[in-house]
C-alpha positions, 0 to 999 in steps of 0.5 A: 862305329861311325860311317865316316870320320874327318880327322885333324881338321880346323872347323869352322863351328858357328863363331868358333874356329877349332881343331876337332874331328867330325863323325858322320852316321845315316848322312847326318853329323853324329859327334864332333869331338877332339878324336873320333877313332871308330869309323868305317872311312876316315878322311884326312883333313890335316892342314886343312879348314873343314867348312860347312858346305855352300848355300846358294839360294840365288841360281837359275838352273834349266829354267824355261824361257817363255818362247820355248826351250830351257836355259843350257845349264842343265841340273848335271852341269849345274851340280858339277860345277856346284860341287866343284866349288864347295856347295852343296844346296842350292835354291833356284827359280820356278818362273810363272809366264804372263796370263800363265798359272803355277803348279805345271811350272812347279811339277816340271821343276821338280822332274827336270831337278831330279837328275841333280846331284846336289840338294835343291828347293825353288822359289816360286816366281810371280809374275802375274798375281792373278787370283787363279795363280794365286790361289795355287799358292797352298799347294806349293807351300804344301810341297815344300816351296817357303818363298816367293821371287817378285822382279820389279824390272824385265818385260816378261816379269816387271810387276807394277806396284799394284801386282806387288802388293798383291804378292807381298800379301798373298806371301804375308797371308802363307808365312812365306819369304819375298825376295825381290829384284830391286830396278825401276822399270820405267827409268830403265825402258827410257834410259834404253830408249833414249841410248839406242836412238842416240846410237850408244847400242854396246854392251857397255850401254847396258851400265850407263841404262841402269845407273845405281839410282835405279836400283836405289830407288826401286829398292826404297819403294819395294822396302816401304811397300813391303813395310805397309803390308807387314812382310819380311823381304829380302833384296836380291844382288845388291851392286854398291853401299848407295843401296845398301844404305837404303837397307841400312835404313830399314834395318835400323827402323826395325823392319824385317829387310834383308840384304845379299850380294855377289861375289861380281859386285866386289869383283867386276865393273862397269869397265869390263862391259868396255871391250872390243866389239862383242866381248863386253857381254860377258860381263853383263848382269843386272844390276850391272856392275859397277865402279872398282871404287864401290867394291869397298863399300859393299865389304863395308856393308858386308861388315855392319851386317846391313848384307850378310848373305853372298851368293851367285846369281848364276844365270850363265848364257854361253858366249858362242851358240845359238842359245847364247849371248850372242843368239840375237847377232853380234851387232844386236843392241845390249837390250836384245843380248841375254843378261847374265853370268855363271858363278856356281863354283866362283862363289866360295873360292872368289869370297874366301879370297877376297875377303878372308885372305885380304883380312877383310872379314873372319872365317867366321862371318865367311862361313855364315855368308856363303852357308849359315845365313842363306840357309836361315833365311832359306828355311833350311837351318839347321839341317843346312848351313853350320856343322852342328850335330843333328845337321846334314853332313855337307861339308868342305875341305879347304884348303886355304893358302892354295894359290889357284888361276881361274880358268873356265875348265876350272868351273865345269859348268856348261858355259863356254866362259866365265867372267873371272878367267885369270883371275888370282885366288888364295884357297881351294876346296880340296874335298866336298862332302855331300850328306856324308858321302864324298863327292868331289876330291881334288877336282874330280867330282863322283856323285851320282846324277839323280842322287840329289834331294829336293828340300821342302822348306818352311818360311825362313826367318824375316 
């Protein structure tokens, strides 16, 4: 007698797409068979796809700011948004502030995440690789932190080459993956100062200040430094093929370099930031969205396997309010506008619609991009990211033919807008199951706050 049977669906099982039933016991997949009869609860998946629950390994949730306060997206609201969009597990970020240490921030982050309804882990940001800070890494590893995050830009987070090398060396000593935000800090500073001095302060100049060149250069440099140390890295949020080519060359040389991209880089453009008044601020993120012509370049890199993960980089700031995009005034220069966009709930629908529905990729590739590959790299596979006997019963029942117009209400996050407002997609989650529990059906999230679980992680795949 199984706890749950999902009957009649068409499941994505690795590289295969099979009509089958799935039996669940104790929160894990116990059987995959032609027919499962004996179950206490039955969910009819006839006419639906059965996909592994989404794994989003790049999001920012309820993070504290150096100046005090937290991001407005709480773990409860982020969980609701994730489950509404078919994501069941995330890896978020724990910050380190300049001059500070790691363990205290990690403990505080875990305490905030106790309200989560999704399963969760953390990347540890290293902004100041002092001896004292690096000495705390073993304690984080013992608690299940499997990765470090390095930023090559932003005043509060930027690592110069010497500091980045220290992070790479520490990661190698402890067997951790390093995830990198690659943009050239000094080039962005120079461009920003030049633009503002010339009176070019509107949101659209955010893209001008950080063109693909500064991302490409930093990516090549990050790869070279990682090669020097012999450390695996993943380059986060690759915005265009010009940057991905740096990763492709490294992979061709046999280096352990992975590439990730996000929905904004196949949908949004720099022109979205060129809107009347302050409206362009809604589309500001880093790296900046590029040209419409660059979207197909990203899909080509996905098909080549150079970019094998799609995450949301969910980093929401509301348009209104004193914590959002306009917190420094609607006349603030672009460098004083918080940059980042929400995307937890939109990730799977956009990538399915733009990818599978438009025949750019097939179903198994989609499942790998949004679930299996991020789980592998994060050290969560095979517990997460795949439909297999013994894996957690995280599943999404997917209506592949349902047309939907994206609205902010459908996102169910705490942010007061979505940059994808009005976008037409084909394909939508009908239900989300997390560890064998039906937690979302027809847009209604029923999970209990605090029912998410901490995910201790190993080092993942380099």
